[in-house]
C-alpha positions, 0 to 999 in steps of 0.5 A, spaced: 531 449 473 525 449 471 525 450 464 518 448 462 512 453 463 507 448 463 510 446 470 505 445 475 508 449 480 509 455 474 501 454 473 499 455 479 503 461 480 500 464 475 493 462 477 495 468 483 494 473 478 486 472 479 483 475 485 479 469 486 484 465 486 488 469 490 483 469 496 481 462 495 489 459 496 490 465 501 496 466 498 499 473 493 505 475 489 511 479 490 515 481 485 522 485 484 528 485 488 527 491 492 519 490 493 520 483 495 527 485 500 522 491 503 517 486 505 522 481 508 524 486 512 518 488 514 516 481 516 512 478 511 515 470 510 514 467 502 513 461 501 517 460 495 520 464 490 522 463 483 528 467 481 532 466 474 539 469 475 540 471 467 535 478 469 538 480 475 540 487 475 548 487 475 547 492 482 543 486 485 547 482 491 546 474 492 544 477 499 537 476 498 537 469 496 541 467 501 536 470 506 531 467 504 535 460 504 536 460 511 528 462 512 527 455 508 523 458 502 523 454 497 527 457 492 526 455 484 531 457 478 527 458 472 529 460 465 528 466 462 522 464 458 519 461 463 520 467 467 517 472 462 512 468 463 511 468 470 512 476 470 507 480 470 510 487 469 515 489 463 523 488 464 522 484 470 528 483 474 528 476 475 525 475 482 517 473 484 515 471 491 509 467 492 507 469 499 501 469 504 496 474 504 497 479 511 490 480 515 490 488 516 486 489 523 485 495 527 487 493 533 494 492 529 496 498 530 500 502 534 498 509 535 504 513 538 504 520 542 501 524 537 498 519 531 498 520 525 493 516 519 491 517 512 484 514 512 482 511 504 475 510 503 472 506 498 479 507 493 478 504 486 484 503 482 490 499 485 495 504 482 492 510 486 492 505 493 500 504 492 501 511 490 499 513 498 502 507 501 509 510 497 507 517 501 504 515 507 511 511 508 515 517 506 511 522 510 512 516 517 505 516 517 502 511 523 497 507 519 493 507 512 486 505 513 482 502 508 475 503 509 469 499 505 475 497 500 473 495 493 481 494 491 483 487 493 490 488 497 493 483 494 493 485 486 500 485 483 498 492 481 497 494 488 505 491 490 507 495 485 506 502 484 507 502 492 514 499 491 513 495 497 511 499 501 505 495 502 508 491 507 512 497 510 507 501 512 502 499 518 494 498 514 488 496 517 481 494 513 476 496 516 468 500 515 468 507 515 463 506 522 469 502 525 474 506 524 471 513 525 469 509 532 476 507 533 479 513 531 474 516 536 477 512 542 485 514 540 482 521 541 485 523 533 482 529 530 479 527 523 480 531 517 476 531 511 479 532 504 473 536 499 473 541 495 467 544 498 471 546 504 472 553 505 479 552 510 485 551 506 489 545 508 494 550 510 490 554 515 489 547 519 493 545 525 495 539 524 500 538 529 496 534 534 493 527 533 489 527 526 488 522 520 487 526 513 481 522 510 480 522 503 475 519 498 474 515 492 476 517 485 469 519 482 465 520 488 470 524 494 469 522 501 462 519 503 456 524 507 458 520 513 466 522 513 464 528 512 459 530 517 463 526 522 469 530 521 472 534 526 476 540 520 474 540 512 480 543 508 481 543 500 486 544 496 486 550 492 485 549 485 486 555 480 484 551 473 477 547 470 477 541 474 475 541 481 480 536 484 486 533 483 487 526 483 487 522 490 493 519 490 497 527 489 491 530 494 494 525 500 501 527 498 499 534 499 496 532 505 501 528 508 506 532 507 503 539 510 503 535 517 510 533 516 511 541 514 508 543 521 510 537 525 517 539 523 517 547 525 514 544 531 
């Protein structure tokens, strides 16, 4: 058991909170039993695990620990003081893994017979991306395409709000030009969400191959996406502001696709 926060492996893991270190090492942190379990089920192969049984929730079995042991993951038990030094969230549950950064390429996406995508352009806030990932997972999208991303996908503040769906939702990074070309090749209708649209989002036919496009928190979708979209839709706003949080907007639009397809 490691009992010193000055242990070299502990110090190296703590450095991974910084983007520059993650990109240099090609590694990231995954904290939390449920997040890690979903990541492993989705194919992530951690390099090592720091764990603290004293912090385990009573309902958490040792199945994940045994699964990682069989997969030859380096398991390092630490005491409570060390784990709380490692943890990046409040009320840690005793699980923190170091895993390789995942590559996200358009070519890896596998569209089905009626492809269903969400496109997020130039998002700035990790928490919004995490929330969109959770909605995308729940809605059963075929993939989330991040265009011209500002966010670092290894940021712990993406992993945490996504509840591990960062690893379960098919994900690709691309420029807007690359994404538009790829979507056209897949014969996917691009639906742009913008306050200036005249059509309500509930009036658009979203039952066929579709990609819902949402934009940056501060500026919305760029002129490129607005011009290239096959359909533009808006969410009705009755108050004094003209738009919702991007994660909330994405959730409404995704579940309108789910609603229409369920009726069919």
